[in-house]
N, C-alpha and C positions, 0 to 999 in steps of 0.2 A: 240858762238852766234847762236841763233835759226834762221834757214834760212827759216822759214815759217811764214806766216801771215794769220789770219783767215778772213772770209768774213766780220764779224762785224767790225773788226778794219779797213779794207780797206774802207768799206762803210763810216765809221765815218771820216776817213781822207778826202775822196772825198767830203763829206757833209760839212766839216769844211774848205774845199778848202786849205788844207795843201799842200805844195810842194811835189809832188810824181810823178814819171814816171812809168806808167804801160806799160810793154813790152810784147806784145802778140807774142808768138813764134810758133803758130799753122800753119797748112797748109792753103793755100789761101781759099780753099773751106769751111773750118771750120770757118775761120774768117768772110766769107761772110754771114754765118748763123746768127751770133750774136757776139757782142763784148762789151767791157767795154768802156763807153764814154770817149773820150780823150786819149785812149791808142794808142801807136804806134805799128807797126807790122813789123816783119821780118819773112819770111817763112824759119824757121830754124829747124822745127820739126824733119825731117828725118836726117838732119846732126847731130843734138844733140844726137839723138838715136844711131847714128853710131859712136859716140865718137869724132866727128870732133870738133876742138877747135877754128877755125878761123872765124866761122859764125858771132859771136858777136863782133869781134875785131873792126869793123868799124862802129858800130851803134852809131850815134851821141846822146850822153846822157848828160844832164846838169850836170855840176860838182857839187858834194856835195849833190845832190838830191837823196833820196832813190829810188831804183828801185824795183818794184814788177813784177816778171815774171809770165806769165799766159799760161797755155795750157788747154787741155780739162778736165783732171782729176787731175792735180797737180803733175804728175810724171816727165815728160820731163822738165817742168818748174823748177824743183829742180836742174836738171843738169845745166840749164841755169844760175840759181842764183849762184851756186857754182863756175861756170866759171867766172862770173862777180866779185865775191868776191875775187877770186884769183888774179884778175887784179887791185884790190883796189877799186872797185865800191861797195857801200853799197847796197846789193841786198837781197831780200827774195822772196820766191815762194808763190803764193796764194794756200793755203791748199784746196784741193778738186777741184781746177781749175774752169772752166766755169760751170761745173755741180753744184758745190756748190754756185757759184755766182748767179744762177737762183733764189735764195731766197733773194738776196739783194733788198733793197727797198729805196724809198725816198718819201717825201710828198710835196704837194704844196696846197695852199688854195685860194679860191675865194668866194666873198660874193654876194649873190642875195639879193632881198629885205628883205626877212625874214629868209633866209637860208644860213648858211656857208657851202660851199662845200669843203671837204678835199679829195683831190685825192691821193690815195695811189698807187704808181707805183712800180711794180716789175721790176726794171731796168734791171735785168738779164734775163727777159723772156717776158716783154711787157704787162703783165696782168695789167689792171687798175681796181681798186675798189674804192668805195666812201663811205664816211661818210657824211650824210646830217644832219647838226645840226641846231635845231630851238628850241627856248625856252630852256627847260631843257631836251629835248628828241632828239634822233638821230636815223636815219634810215641808215642801212648799205646795200649797193648794191654790189653783186658779190664778196664776200670775198674770197681771194685767198691766204692769208697768215694765220699764226697761230692766233687763236682767241684772245690770250692774247694781241696781238698788237692792235687790234681794241678796246678792253676793255681799254687799257692804253691810247689810243688816245682820247677816249670818256671821260675818267677820267680827262685828261689834259684840256679838254674843259668844264668841270664841268657839263656834261650831262650824261644821262643814255640811253643805247641802248633799244629802244622799239620794232623796227621792223628789221628783217633781210630778205633781198630779193635776189633772183637770177633772172637774165633776161631770162635764159634758162638753159637747162641741158648742162653743159660744156663738151668739149671733150679734150681740150689741158691742163687742169690743174684740180686738185682735188678741188672741191668746199669745202670751210671751213664753209659755211653758216649754215649747220645743227649743227655742233659742236659749232659755235659761239652763236647760239640761245640758246643752252643748257647751255653754260658757263655763258652767260649774263642774262639768265632768260628772254629772249626776244621772241616775236612771229615770227615764221618762215612762210613766205608767198612765194609761188611759182606760176608761171603761170599755168593756167589750162592745164592739160595733164594727161595721164595715164601711164607715164613712171617710176616714182619713187615709191619706196615701203616702205615709212616711213611716219609718220604723219606730216602734214603741213596744213596750211590754203591756200585757193585757191584765186588767183588774176585773176578774169575774166575781159574781156575787159570792160573798163569804170569804174571799181571799184576804189574808192577813199580811201586813207588812210590819216588820219589827225595825225600830230605829231607836238608838240610845237605849233607854230603859222603858220605852213605851211601845205600844202596839196599836195599829190602825186596821180596822176591818171595813171592807167594802160592802155596802148594802145597796143592791140594785133597786132603784125607785123610778121606774119609767113614768112618763106623763108629760113633763115639760118637753123632753125629747125621749126618744126610745132608749137611749143609752144612759140617761141621767142616773147618777150614782151618788149616794151619800157616804161619808166617811166617819166611822164611829171610833172614837179615841178614848181609851181607858174606861169605857162604859160610863164616861162622865160628859162627853161632848160629842155632838153630831154636827158635821159640816155639810150643810144641805144644798149648796150650790143654788140653783134656781128652782128647786122642788118646793121648799117651804121657806117663807120669809117670816119676819116678826109679826106682820099683820096681814098677810096674804099668801098666795100660792103662785107657782109658775104658770104662765100662759101655755096652753097645749096646742096652739094653732100654727106655730111657725113652720112654714114650708109644708102646709097641709090644707086639703080642701075641707069643707064643712063637715063631711062625714068622718074624715080622718081626725079632725079636731075633736069631735064628739067621742070617738073611740079613745083617743088619747086622754081626754078628760076622765073617762072611766078608769083608765090605767092609773091616772093621778089620784083618783079617789082611793083606790086600793093601796097605793103607795103611802098615802097619808095615814090611812088606817094602820098600816104596818108601823109607821113612825110613832103614831100616838099610842101604840102598845108598849113603847119603851117607858122607863121610869119617868115620872113627872119631873124629877129633879135634874134630868139631863139638860145641859146647856145647848141651845141651838145657835149655831153660827151660820148665817145666811151668806149667799154669794153677792147680794146686792142690797142697797137701800134706796128707797124712792124719794128721799129727802136730802137736802144739802147736809154734809157732814161737818159738824162744828169742830173747832180746835179745842178739844177738852179731853179729859181722861175717862170719859164714859164709853165703855166698849159696847158695840152694837151686837148684843146677844140677849137672850131671854131664856127663862126656864120653859121647858116643853109644856109643863102643866099650865102655865099662864097663856101660852099660845093656844093650846087645846081648848081652854075655856073661851077664848075670844072667837075661835072658829067652830065651836060646838055645833051651832045651828047649820053650818055649811055641810056637815057630814052626817046628817040625819038619814039620808038615803042616797044611793048612787044617782038616781034619776034627778032628784032635786039639786044635787051638787053639779051635775053636768049642765042643767039648765041655768043655774046661777053663773057658772064659769063662762059658758058660751055667751051669755047676755052681757057680760062685763069685760070682754076682751077689748083692750085698747087698739087703736090703729097701729099697723106695723110700719115702723120707720123704713124709708126706702133704702137706707144703707145696709140693712140687715142681710140682704141676699148676698151682696158682695163680700161682706165681712165673713159670712158663713163659708163661702167658697174659698176664701183665703185660708181660713182655719182648717178646712178639710184638706187643702193642698199643702199646708205647712209652709206657705210662702209669705214673704214680706212684700207689701205693695210698693209700687214705684210712684206713689203719690204721697202727699203730706198726710201723715197718720191722724193729725188733729182734725183735718178736713174730713177724712173718712169716718172717724168715730164721732163727729160732732153730734150733739144732741143728748138729751137725757136718756137713760135706759128705759125700755118699755117691756121688761120681761115679766112683770108681775100682774096678777089680777087681785084686786083688793076691794 
């Protein structure tokens, strides 16, 4: 019996809501970084490496339900799966572990007046991208998975990809937008900046793009990065990238010293004030989530008014906002510099992408 399962199969099982138990055997600190939705956890990593056999003996597992064991890279989880099989438990190991799971995804849809929003969620990393379908055309925002996926989703909707946009130059994942535009024969639009070194069309503040029966307007919202831009659709939905999340805001310190980070935090304060001047009923669609994405039909979005209420105390003054943000900035993952360089160059790396992108996103301050 093959004691391994690939990411595609496990993703399909979870999407179909098939009976399965995902058993995470990693260290506590690794589990806290990211996990598979609905998984159970036992800190057995070191014990399994050391050849101990009693760690899994008392784990309460449903009888007759297949078990998928998980670790960081799929090595120690194989040991766990073999031990379980020896005790009569149907178990397999997730090939490539959580590193491979970073490419897993699911989708959920929501309709505006003239636009169908398809939210594509990298459940293993928290990246959120969007297909905005209207008439026979679609605009894609912040593509973070392989181009073929977006092309297929558009085909299923009976639409063609006309525009491909990024909200900013990403640091936590490789942008697939340039390649998607090439594959789909679409127009690539990026916020106005001097960072990238490949051809694209420029989205300046206030610029409008018409697609199908809908219109999208660019709103420059610097702070997370200098070029960060939100996209306002039908006056009903705002796609905020890493400027505003559902329970936090974008970090202002990437590739900046302390004084630059403080200055950017000031820019972010004014950008947020501009956003919160919009109608409270506007739907906010962020570019990331900091929690594992479940396989359900709940879209990751919220009314602007609800977010404004949660963050009200943050925006009482610019100085207090800057102090709060700077004090809460999380450590910068070491892979962010290389990812940013590749996104600025528009190049694909000559290394395993799952290795390069490994780890949870750290773009938010909450």
